[in-house]
C-alpha positions in Angstrom: 8.5 -4.8 -6.9 11.0 -2.5 -8.7 12.4 1.2 -8.5 12.6 2.5 -12.2 15.8 3.8 -12.0 16.7 -0.1 -11.4 18.4 0.9 -8.4 16.8 -1.5 -6.4 13.8 -4.2 -6.4 12.0 -6.7 -4.2 9.5 -9.2 -4.0 6.4 -8.8 -2.9 3.1 -11.3 -2.9 0.7 -12.2 -0.5 -3.0 -13.6 -0.8 -6.4 -11.2 -0.3 -8.4 -12.2 2.4 -11.1 -9.4 2.6 -12.3 -7.0 -0.1 -14.8 -4.6 0.4 -15.0 -2.3 -3.3 -14.7 1.1 -2.3 -14.6 0.5 1.7 -11.1 -1.5 2.4 -8.4 -4.3 1.4 -7.2 -6.8 3.3 -4.6 -9.2 2.3 -1.4 -11.4 3.9 2.1 -10.9 2.4 3.7 -14.6 2.2 6.3 -14.0 5.6 2.4 -13.6 7.7 2.4 -9.7 7.8 -1.1 -8.6 7.5 -1.7 -5.1 5.6 -5.1 -3.5 5.6 -5.5 -0.7 3.2 -9.1 1.5 4.0 -10.5 3.8 1.5 -13.3 6.7 3.1 -14.9 9.4 0.6 -14.6 12.0 2.8 -16.6 14.2 0.9 -17.9 14.8 -2.8 -15.7 12.5 -4.1 -12.2 13.2 -2.7 -11.1 9.4 -1.0 -8.9 9.5 1.9 -6.7 6.2 1.4 -5.1 4.6 4.8 -3.0 1.9 5.2 -1.9 -0.1 8.1 0.7 -3.1 7.9 3.1 -5.6 10.1 6.5 -4.0 9.4 9.3 -6.5 9.1 12.7 -6.5 10.6 15.3 -6.2 7.7 14.5 -2.5 7.4 13.3 0.3 9.6 10.1 1.7 10.3 10.5 5.0 9.0 12.1 3.7 5.6 9.1 1.2 5.7 6.4 3.6 5.8 8.5 6.0 3.3 8.3 3.7 1.1 4.8 2.6 1.3 3.7 6.5 1.1 5.7 6.8 -2.0 3.6 4.0 -3.2 0.8 5.8 -2.4 1.5 9.1 -3.6 2.2 7.0 -7.4 -1.4 5.5 -7.2 -2.8 9.2 -6.5 -0.7 10.8 -9.2 -2.2 7.9 -11.7 -5.4 7.9 -10.4 -5.7 11.6 -10.7 -4.2 11.6 -14.7 -6.7 8.8 -15.4 
């Protein structure tokens, strides 16, 4: 993954372990950490997306949460303009 302005980048890879369409995605990253993304229909097509993940040790938890939130925010913008 890389920032649009090119200030930083990092490798991100893993293996999907479970996929339940319109419900959740679970994957294991190459370093063994687990991540699950839940999709819940709140009402009339409004989808709540919640992500849980095992944090890594290189960056603070706050920085990791901010990064993942930024990814979700960009995903939201993309879907709303699809």
